[in-house]
C-alpha atoms as a printed R data frame, in Angstrom:
    type eleno elety resid chain resno       x       y      z
1   ATOM     1    CA   MET     A     1  86.304 -23.083 -4.371
2   ATOM     2    CA   THR     A     2  88.045 -22.947 -1.006
3   ATOM     3    CA   LEU     A     3  91.028 -20.731 -0.344
4   ATOM     4    CA   LEU     A     4  93.076 -23.867  0.242
5   ATOM     5    CA   ALA     A     5  92.146 -25.086 -3.261
6   ATOM     6    CA   GLU     A     6  93.276 -21.743 -4.680
7   ATOM     7    CA   LEU     A     7  96.520 -22.111 -2.780
8   ATOM     8    CA   SER     A     8  97.081 -25.743 -3.796
9   ATOM     9    CA   PRO     A     9  94.493 -28.055 -5.412
10  ATOM    10    CA   ALA     A    10  96.605 -31.051 -4.370
11  ATOM    11    CA   LEU     A    11  96.529 -30.007 -0.702
12  ATOM    12    CA   GLU     A    12  92.761 -29.542 -0.902
13  ATOM    13    CA   ARG     A    13  92.322 -33.097 -2.234
14  ATOM    14    CA   VAL     A    14  94.496 -34.489  0.559
15  ATOM    15    CA   ARG     A    15  92.610 -32.418  3.130
16  ATOM    16    CA   ARG     A    16  89.239 -33.738  1.964
17  ATOM    17    CA   ARG     A    17  90.435 -37.319  2.413
18  ATOM    18    CA   LEU     A    18  92.157 -36.844  5.782
19  ATOM    19    CA   LEU     A    19  90.092 -34.037  7.342
20  ATOM    20    CA   PRO     A    20  86.438 -34.214  6.240
21  ATOM    21    CA   LEU     A    21  85.259 -31.664  8.830
22  ATOM    22    CA   ARG     A    22  84.144 -28.281  7.534
23  ATOM    23    CA   ARG     A    23  85.708 -25.000  8.634
24  ATOM    24    CA   ASP     A    24  83.137 -24.045 11.267
25  ATOM    25    CA   GLN     A    25  83.263 -27.546 12.724
26  ATOM    26    CA   MET     A    26  87.043 -27.309 13.015
27  ATOM    27    CA   MET     A    27  86.787 -23.883 14.627
28  ATOM    28    CA   LEU     A    28  84.319 -25.132 17.245
29  ATOM    29    CA   LEU     A    29  86.517 -28.138 17.925
30  ATOM    30    CA   MET     A    30  89.520 -25.842 18.341
31  ATOM    31    CA   ALA     A    31  87.475 -23.629 20.680
32  ATOM    32    CA   ALA     A    32  86.739 -26.658 22.876
33  ATOM    33    CA   VAL     A    33  90.405 -27.728 22.888
34  ATOM    34    CA   ASN     A    34  91.501 -24.168 23.686
35  ATOM    35    CA   LEU     A    35  89.129 -23.897 26.643
36  ATOM    36    CA   LEU     A    36  90.400 -27.193 28.039
37  ATOM    37    CA   PHE     A    37  94.049 -26.119 27.869
38  ATOM    38    CA   LEU     A    38  93.220 -22.619 29.107
39  ATOM    39    CA   GLY     A    39  91.819 -24.207 32.253
40  ATOM    40    CA   ILE     A    40  95.009 -26.252 32.711
41  ATOM    41    CA   ASP     A    41  97.287 -23.287 31.979
42  ATOM    42    CA   THR     A    42  95.341 -21.086 34.402
43  ATOM    43    CA   TYR     A    43  95.678 -23.706 37.121
44  ATOM    44    CA   LEU     A    44  99.461 -23.843 36.631
45  ATOM    45    CA   ALA     A    45  99.735 -20.042 36.595
46  ATOM    46    CA   HIS     A    46  97.596 -19.575 39.712
47  ATOM    47    CA   SER     A    47  99.521 -22.317 41.530
48  ATOM    48    CA   ILE     A    48 102.655 -20.137 41.573
49  ATOM    49    CA   SER     A    49 101.388 -18.222 44.616
50  ATOM    50    CA   GLY     A    50 100.933 -21.480 46.527
51  ATOM    51    CA   THR     A    51  97.313 -20.617 47.353
52  ATOM    52    CA   ILE     A    52  94.516 -20.376 44.813
53  ATOM    53    CA   ARG     A    53  91.873 -17.871 45.875
54  ATOM    54    CA   PRO     A    54  88.189 -18.827 45.506
55  ATOM    55    CA   TYR     A    55  87.517 -16.556 42.507
56  ATOM    56    CA   GLU     A    56  90.689 -17.844 40.787
57  ATOM    57    CA   TRP     A    57  89.025 -21.243 40.517
58  ATOM    58    CA   ILE     A    58  86.413 -19.817 38.131
59  ATOM    59    CA   PRO     A    59  88.518 -20.021 34.917
60  ATOM    60    CA   ILE     A    60  90.169 -23.242 36.114
61  ATOM    61    CA   ILE     A    61  86.835 -25.023 36.424
62  ATOM    62    CA   PHE     A    62  85.115 -23.192 33.586
63  ATOM    63    CA   GLY     A    63  87.690 -24.193 30.938
64  ATOM    64    CA   PRO     A    64  87.279 -28.007 31.079
65  ATOM    65    CA   VAL     A    65  83.530 -27.851 31.773
66  ATOM    66    CA   ALA     A    66  82.940 -25.498 28.820
67  ATOM    67    CA   ALA     A    67  85.083 -27.737 26.600
68  ATOM    68    CA   VAL     A    68  82.965 -30.791 27.415
69  ATOM    69    CA   LEU     A    69  79.726 -28.858 26.874
70  ATOM    70    CA   LEU     A    70  80.955 -27.575 23.505
71  ATOM    71    CA   LEU     A    71  81.794 -31.096 22.400
72  ATOM    72    CA   ALA     A    72  78.305 -32.178 23.483
73  ATOM    73    CA   ALA     A    73  76.838 -29.291 21.465
74  ATOM    74    CA   GLY     A    74  78.829 -30.535 18.486
75  ATOM    75    CA   LEU     A    75  77.128 -33.925 18.752
76  ATOM    76    CA   ILE     A    76  73.713 -32.274 19.075
77  ATOM    77    CA   ALA     A    77  74.467 -30.253 15.913
78  ATOM    78    CA   LEU     A    78  74.461 -33.439 13.845
79  ATOM    79    CA   ARG     A    79  70.654 -33.542 14.211
80  ATOM    80    CA   ARG     A    80  69.523 -30.200 15.657
81  ATOM    81    CA   ARG     A    81  71.819 -27.397 14.559
82  ATOM    82    CA   PRO     A    82  69.717 -24.465 15.907
83  ATOM    83    CA   LEU     A    83  69.590 -25.973 19.407
84  ATOM    84    CA   ALA     A    84  73.319 -26.704 19.288
85  ATOM    85    CA   SER     A    85  74.073 -23.164 18.118
86  ATOM    86    CA   ALA     A    86  72.037 -21.637 20.944
87  ATOM    87    CA   THR     A    87  73.693 -23.896 23.529
88  ATOM    88    CA   ALA     A    88  77.171 -23.177 22.218
89  ATOM    89    CA   SER     A    89  76.452 -19.428 22.132
90  ATOM    90    CA   ILE     A    90  75.603 -19.383 25.860
91  ATOM    91    CA   ILE     A    91  78.852 -21.204 26.671
92  ATOM    92    CA   LEU     A    92  80.923 -18.955 24.432
93  ATOM    93    CA   LEU     A    93  79.346 -15.755 25.756
94  ATOM    94    CA   ALA     A    94  80.234 -16.975 29.243
95  ATOM    95    CA   SER     A    95  83.810 -17.500 28.015
96  ATOM    96    CA   ILE     A    96  83.954 -13.873 26.860
97  ATOM    97    CA   VAL     A    97  82.742 -12.691 30.279
98  ATOM    98    CA   VAL     A    98  85.275 -14.893 32.110
99  ATOM    99    CA   GLY     A    99  88.073 -13.436 29.971
100 ATOM   100    CA   LEU     A   100  87.046  -9.824 30.528
101 ATOM   101    CA   LEU     A   101  86.700 -10.306 34.287
102 ATOM   102    CA   GLY     A   102  90.085 -12.026 34.428
103 ATOM   103    CA   ALA     A   103  91.728  -9.164 32.542
104 ATOM   104    CA   TYR     A   104  90.134  -6.698 34.972
105 ATOM   105    CA   PHE     A   105  91.437  -8.582 38.029
106 ATOM   106    CA   HIS     A   106  94.917  -8.857 36.505
107 ATOM   107    CA   LEU     A   107  94.961  -5.155 35.642
108 ATOM   108    CA   ARG     A   108  93.874  -4.273 39.161
109 ATOM   109    CA   ARG     A   109  96.775  -6.329 40.521
110 ATOM   110    CA   ALA     A   110  99.154  -4.319 38.329
111 ATOM   111    CA   LEU     A   111  98.044  -0.925 39.640
112 ATOM   112    CA   LEU     A   112  99.575   0.964 42.542
113 ATOM   113    CA   PRO     A   113  96.407   2.318 44.179
114 ATOM   114    CA   ASN     A   114  98.219   4.678 46.574
115 ATOM   115    CA   ALA     A   115 100.432   6.253 43.921
116 ATOM   116    CA   VAL     A   116  99.632   9.426 42.006
117 ATOM   117    CA   PRO     A   117  97.544   8.739 38.876
118 ATOM   118    CA   SER     A   118 100.519   9.176 36.513
119 ATOM   119    CA   GLU     A   119 102.522   6.529 38.395
120 ATOM   120    CA   GLN     A   120  99.843   3.963 39.113
121 ATOM   121    CA   ILE     A   121 100.945   1.847 36.191
122 ATOM   122    CA   SER     A   122 104.212   1.479 34.303
123 ATOM   123    CA   VAL     A   123 105.917  -0.847 31.845
124 ATOM   124    CA   ASP     A   124 107.801  -2.530 34.689
125 ATOM   125    CA   LEU     A   125 104.559  -3.223 36.510
126 ATOM   126    CA   LEU     A   126 103.020  -4.708 33.350
127 ATOM   127    CA   VAL     A   127 106.085  -6.928 32.880
128 ATOM   128    CA   TRP     A   128 106.063  -8.338 36.410
129 ATOM   129    CA   ALA     A   129 102.323  -8.263 37.121
130 ATOM   130    CA   PRO     A   130  99.954 -11.144 36.251
131 ATOM   131    CA   PRO     A   131  99.595 -11.202 32.435
132 ATOM   132    CA   ILE     A   132  96.775  -8.823 31.580
133 ATOM   133    CA   LEU     A   133  96.272 -10.271 28.100
134 ATOM   134    CA   GLY     A   134  96.294 -13.878 29.322
135 ATOM   135    CA   PRO     A   135  92.624 -14.022 30.430
136 ATOM   136    CA   LEU     A   136  91.538 -12.324 27.210
137 ATOM   137    CA   THR     A   137  92.334 -15.601 25.459
138 ATOM   138    CA   PHE     A   138  89.053 -16.845 26.944
139 ATOM   139    CA   SER     A   139  87.313 -13.870 25.297
140 ATOM   140    CA   LEU     A   140  89.005 -14.432 21.932
141 ATOM   141    CA   THR     A   141  88.072 -18.123 22.054
142 ATOM   142    CA   GLY     A   142  84.483 -17.163 22.816
143 ATOM   143    CA   LEU     A   143  84.397 -14.683 19.933
144 ATOM   144    CA   LEU     A   144  85.902 -17.232 17.557
145 ATOM   145    CA   GLY     A   145  83.418 -19.887 18.628
146 ATOM   146    CA   LEU     A   146  80.451 -17.541 18.295
147 ATOM   147    CA   SER     A   147  81.464 -16.833 14.714
148 ATOM   148    CA   ALA     A   148  81.506 -20.564 14.001
149 ATOM   149    CA   ALA     A   149  78.329 -21.448 15.893
150 ATOM   150    CA   TRP     A   150  75.861 -19.900 13.442
151 ATOM   151    CA   VAL     A   151  75.338 -20.774  9.783
152 ATOM   152    CA   GLU     A   152  76.268 -18.158  7.168
153 ATOM   153    CA   GLU     A   153  73.801 -18.215  4.259
154 ATOM   154    CA   PRO     A   154  74.821 -17.857  1.539
155 ATOM   155    CA   PRO     A   155  78.498 -18.628  2.229
156 ATOM   156    CA   ASP     A   156  80.764 -15.573  2.519
157 ATOM   157    CA   SER     A   157  77.759 -13.227  2.494
158 ATOM   158    CA   GLY     A   158  78.133 -12.033  6.071
159 ATOM   159    CA   ILE     A   159  74.495 -12.989  6.769
160 ATOM   160    CA   LEU     A   160  74.077 -15.327  9.742
161 ATOM   161    CA   ARG     A   161  70.890 -17.369 10.108
162 ATOM   162    CA   LEU     A   162  69.817 -17.240 13.767
163 ATOM   163    CA   GLY     A   163  66.605 -19.199 13.285
164 ATOM   164    CA   ARG     A   164  64.029 -20.108 10.696
165 ATOM   165    CA   ARG     A   165  63.162 -16.481 10.010
166 ATOM   166    CA   ARG     A   166  65.789 -14.446 11.846
167 ATOM   167    CA   THR     A   167  69.042 -13.343 10.283
168 ATOM   168    CA   LEU     A   168  71.895 -11.043 11.271
169 ATOM   169    CA   ALA     A   169  73.809  -9.085  8.645
170 ATOM   170    CA   LEU     A   170  77.468  -8.499  9.517
171 ATOM   171    CA   PRO     A   171  79.651  -5.777  7.957
172 ATOM   172    CA   TYR     A   172  81.942  -8.444  6.512
173 ATOM   173    CA   SER     A   173  81.971 -12.153  5.779
174 ATOM   174    CA   LYS     A   174  82.885 -14.947  8.166
175 ATOM   175    CA   THR     A   175  86.097 -15.494  6.248
176 ATOM   176    CA   GLN     A   176  87.165 -11.891  6.798
177 ATOM   177    CA   ALA     A   177  86.120 -12.083 10.457
178 ATOM   178    CA   TYR     A   178  88.254 -15.189 10.937
179 ATOM   179    CA   PHE     A   179  91.278 -13.477  9.378
180 ATOM   180    CA   PHE     A   180  90.819 -10.461 11.667
181 ATOM   181    CA   MET     A   181  90.492 -12.718 14.726
182 ATOM   182    CA   VAL     A   182  93.658 -14.586 13.776
183 ATOM   183    CA   SER     A   183  95.382 -11.208 13.508
184 ATOM   184    CA   MET     A   184  94.092 -10.096 16.931
185 ATOM   185    CA   GLY     A   185  95.070 -13.431 18.469
186 ATOM   186    CA   SER     A   186  98.553 -13.245 16.975
187 ATOM   187    CA   LEU     A   187  98.952  -9.703 18.299
188 ATOM   188    CA   ALA     A   188  97.879 -10.712 21.818
189 ATOM   189    CA   THR     A   189 100.226 -13.704 21.661
190 ATOM   190    CA   VAL     A   190 103.249 -11.665 20.622
191 ATOM   191    CA   ILE     A   191 102.572  -8.965 23.233
192 ATOM   192    CA   SER     A   192 102.330 -11.620 25.952
193 ATOM   193    CA   SER     A   193 105.559 -13.158 24.658
194 ATOM   194    CA   VAL     A   194 107.364  -9.799 24.752
195 ATOM   195    CA   LEU     A   195 106.203  -9.102 28.309
196 ATOM   196    CA   ASP     A   196 107.298 -12.572 29.475
197 ATOM   197    CA   HIS     A   197 110.688 -12.396 27.744
198 ATOM   198    CA   ALA     A   198 111.233  -8.832 29.012
199 ATOM   199    CA   ARG     A   199 111.752 -10.376 32.459
200 ATOM   200    CA   THR     A   200 114.975 -11.882 31.105
201 ATOM   201    CA   GLY     A   201 116.051  -8.619 29.490
202 ATOM   202    CA   PHE     A   202 116.163 -10.362 26.069
203 ATOM   203    CA   VAL     A   203 119.732 -11.420 26.841
204 ATOM   204    CA   ASN     A   204 119.239 -14.315 24.436
205 ATOM   205    CA   PRO     A   205 118.916 -12.812 20.929
206 ATOM   206    CA   TRP     A   206 116.845 -15.821 19.806
207 ATOM   207    CA   LEU     A   207 114.017 -14.483 21.981
208 ATOM   208    CA   TRP     A   208 113.436 -11.878 19.278
209 ATOM   209    CA   LEU     A   209 112.449 -14.632 16.828
210 ATOM   210    CA   PRO     A   210 108.903 -15.169 18.193
211 ATOM   211    CA   THR     A   211 108.492 -11.394 18.375
212 ATOM   212    CA   GLY     A   212 109.331 -10.925 14.696
213 ATOM   213    CA   VAL     A   213 107.264 -13.899 13.546
214 ATOM   214    CA   GLY     A   214 104.295 -12.809 15.674
215 ATOM   215    CA   VAL     A   215 104.326  -9.264 14.296
216 ATOM   216    CA   PHE     A   216 104.655 -10.611 10.739
217 ATOM   217    CA   ALA     A   217 101.689 -12.973 11.211
218 ATOM   218    CA   THR     A   218  99.612 -10.179 12.758
219 ATOM   219    CA   VAL     A   219 100.162  -7.843  9.821
220 ATOM   220    CA   ILE     A   220  99.680 -10.500  7.133
221 ATOM   221    CA   ALA     A   221  96.440 -11.854  8.648
222 ATOM   222    CA   ALA     A   222  95.000  -8.329  8.934
223 ATOM   223    CA   TYR     A   223  96.011  -7.544  5.351
224 ATOM   224    CA   ILE     A   224  94.481 -10.751  3.944
225 ATOM   225    CA   GLY     A   225  91.267 -10.040  5.844
226 ATOM   226    CA   ALA     A   226  91.071  -6.467  4.569
227 ATOM   227    CA   ILE     A   227  91.473  -7.178  0.856
228 ATOM   228    CA   GLU     A   228  88.719  -8.704 -1.282
229 ATOM   229    CA   ASN     A   229  90.662 -10.047 -4.257
230 ATOM   230    CA   ARG     A   230  93.238 -12.390 -2.740
231 ATOM   231    CA   ARG     A   231  95.902 -13.552 -5.154
232 ATOM   232    CA   ARG     A   232  97.626 -16.910 -4.876
233 ATOM   233    CA   VAL     A   233 100.856 -15.214 -3.827
234 ATOM   234    CA   ASP     A   234  98.960 -13.542 -0.958
235 ATOM   235    CA   LEU     A   235  97.720 -16.923  0.226
236 ATOM   236    CA   ILE     A   236 101.214 -18.408 -0.054
237 ATOM   237    CA   VAL     A   237 102.681 -15.654  2.136
238 ATOM   238    CA   TYR     A   238  99.813 -16.021  4.615
239 ATOM   239    CA   ALA     A   239 100.177 -19.804  4.833
240 ATOM   240    CA   GLY     A   240 103.948 -19.372  5.255
241 ATOM   241    CA   ALA     A   241 103.357 -16.965  8.165
242 ATOM   242    CA   MET     A   242 101.020 -19.448  9.860
243 ATOM   243    CA   LEU     A   243 103.519 -22.297  9.402
244 ATOM   244    CA   LEU     A   244 106.205 -20.097 10.956
245 ATOM   245    CA   MET     A   245 103.890 -19.483 13.921
246 ATOM   246    CA   ILE     A   246 103.453 -23.242 14.366
247 ATOM   247    CA   ALA     A   247 107.205 -23.861 14.108
248 ATOM   248    CA   VAL     A   248 107.995 -21.101 16.628
249 ATOM   249    CA   GLY     A   249 105.398 -22.498 19.019
250 ATOM   250    CA   VAL     A   250 106.684 -26.073 18.869
251 ATOM   251    CA   ILE     A   251 110.346 -25.039 19.160
252 ATOM   252    CA   GLY     A   252 109.533 -22.638 21.998
253 ATOM   253    CA   GLY     A   253 107.615 -25.339 23.850
254 ATOM   254    CA   VAL     A   254 110.550 -27.739 23.584
255 ATOM   255    CA   LEU     A   255 113.028 -25.074 24.743
256 ATOM   256    CA   HIS     A   256 110.837 -24.148 27.705
257 ATOM   257    CA   VAL     A   257 110.568 -27.803 28.749
258 ATOM   258    CA   LEU     A   258 114.339 -28.251 28.480
259 ATOM   259    CA   ASP     A   259 114.846 -25.108 30.548
260 ATOM   260    CA   ASP     A   260 112.513 -26.468 33.242
261 ATOM   261    CA   LEU     A   261 114.422 -29.746 33.560
262 ATOM   262    CA   THR     A   262 117.253 -29.967 36.057
263 ATOM   263    CA   ALA     A   263 120.887 -30.018 34.945
264 ATOM   264    CA   SER     A   264 120.754 -33.819 34.997
265 ATOM   265    CA   GLY     A   265 117.558 -33.854 32.935
266 ATOM   266    CA   ALA     A   266 115.281 -34.781 35.842
267 ATOM   267    CA   PHE     A   267 111.667 -33.659 36.072
268 ATOM   268    CA   LEU     A   268 110.616 -31.541 39.068
269 ATOM   269    CA   LEU     A   269 107.016 -30.346 39.213
270 ATOM   270    CA   GLU     A   270 108.016 -27.186 41.094
271 ATOM   271    CA   ARG     A   271 110.297 -26.091 38.252
272 ATOM   272    CA   PHE     A   272 107.496 -26.582 35.701
273 ATOM   273    CA   ILE     A   273 105.094 -24.514 37.828
274 ATOM   274    CA   ARG     A   274 107.484 -21.653 38.617
275 ATOM   275    CA   GLY     A   275 109.894 -21.871 35.692
276 ATOM   276    CA   ALA     A   276 109.457 -21.153 31.992
277 ATOM   277    CA   PRO     A   277 105.750 -21.688 31.139
278 ATOM   278    CA   PHE     A   278 105.879 -24.676 28.815
279 ATOM   279    CA   LEU     A   279 102.344 -24.139 27.480
280 ATOM   280    CA   ALA     A   280 102.818 -20.433 26.653
281 ATOM   281    CA   PRO     A   281 104.810 -20.912 23.409
282 ATOM   282    CA   LEU     A   282 102.135 -23.278 22.137
283 ATOM   283    CA   LEU     A   283  99.873 -20.239 21.754
284 ATOM   284    CA   PHE     A   284 101.929 -19.463 18.651
285 ATOM   285    CA   ALA     A   285 101.246 -22.950 17.284
286 ATOM   286    CA   ASN     A   286  97.596 -22.596 18.254
287 ATOM   287    CA   MET     A   287  97.146 -19.339 16.348
288 ATOM   288    CA   GLY     A   288  99.042 -20.732 13.364
289 ATOM   289    CA   SER     A   289  96.736 -23.755 13.255
290 ATOM   290    CA   LEU     A   290  93.629 -21.573 13.504
291 ATOM   291    CA   GLY     A   291  95.017 -19.432 10.710
292 ATOM   292    CA   LEU     A   292  95.396 -22.445  8.434
293 ATOM   293    CA   PHE     A   293  91.866 -23.653  9.215
294 ATOM   294    CA   VAL     A   294  90.531 -20.342  7.887
295 ATOM   295    CA   LEU     A   295  91.595 -21.559  4.435
296 ATOM   296    CA   LEU     A   296  89.013 -24.367  4.563
297 ATOM   297    CA   GLY     A   297  85.716 -23.941  2.751
298 ATOM   298    CA   PRO     A   298  82.978 -21.648  4.137
299 ATOM   299    CA   GLU     A   299  80.185 -24.045  3.170
300 ATOM   300    CA   GLU     A   300  78.187 -25.241  6.150
301 ATOM   301    CA   ALA     A   301  75.211 -27.526  6.394
302 ATOM   302    CA   ALA     A   302  72.164 -26.179  8.215
303 ATOM   303    CA   ALA     A   303  70.196 -28.861 10.036
């Protein structure tokens, strides 16, 4: 029985009719979509300076290309799952490397190299510097995709089948790993939100709403992943937290778009590039959606 069926048998029946894809398939699809939008978001962020340096094109180009290759691997998986898993793993490992390198370059931009060690970095520098956690979204996407790329046999055993005779035993099941990754992603999202909103001094009290919801989702996802016997009330609270994340993301996206429009409601590309990042709030909706997909069944077909 899936966690969604434990939460609501009626929702599980509706899901099976409208969304026949299994959990790992949905996670890989979400990884591809995330990489595509990460490439777009990186392009918009790097365009603020007016000049994109050669190495800054790496994540911009990598995101869409990796997304297309992952979708191609998904088609290959219909007939040759091991080949598709190996192909997807190479792409996703590359995504992890791109994220780590990006975080390093952003952190280096935030340091004051000529200052004494105790003053090389500060909260103010982290607030106004390029977002250090932003590139790590590539790494989280890669980690999420790697978890989905390989078959777990038997389901929820924590044993991944890497080939006909090779297996890898993990310290916890895929379901637990997904919960922990949703928690880590929610934490990174809320920290990025706090750093962005700190530039405004939180003069608008409503800016605390995504902070509170993000912290709540982080704690709940970690708790659900840590416990073994999940009660229905636990799943209800968890699903509620993920729905709140989606609502905050959608509302935040709309508010950012409205803020980027001129007083007369006209669209100016420059305002969307340099103003409130309209894609940033959608990270909340993204993590909420991923969190809900964890509730789908762990069963996966090995081809």
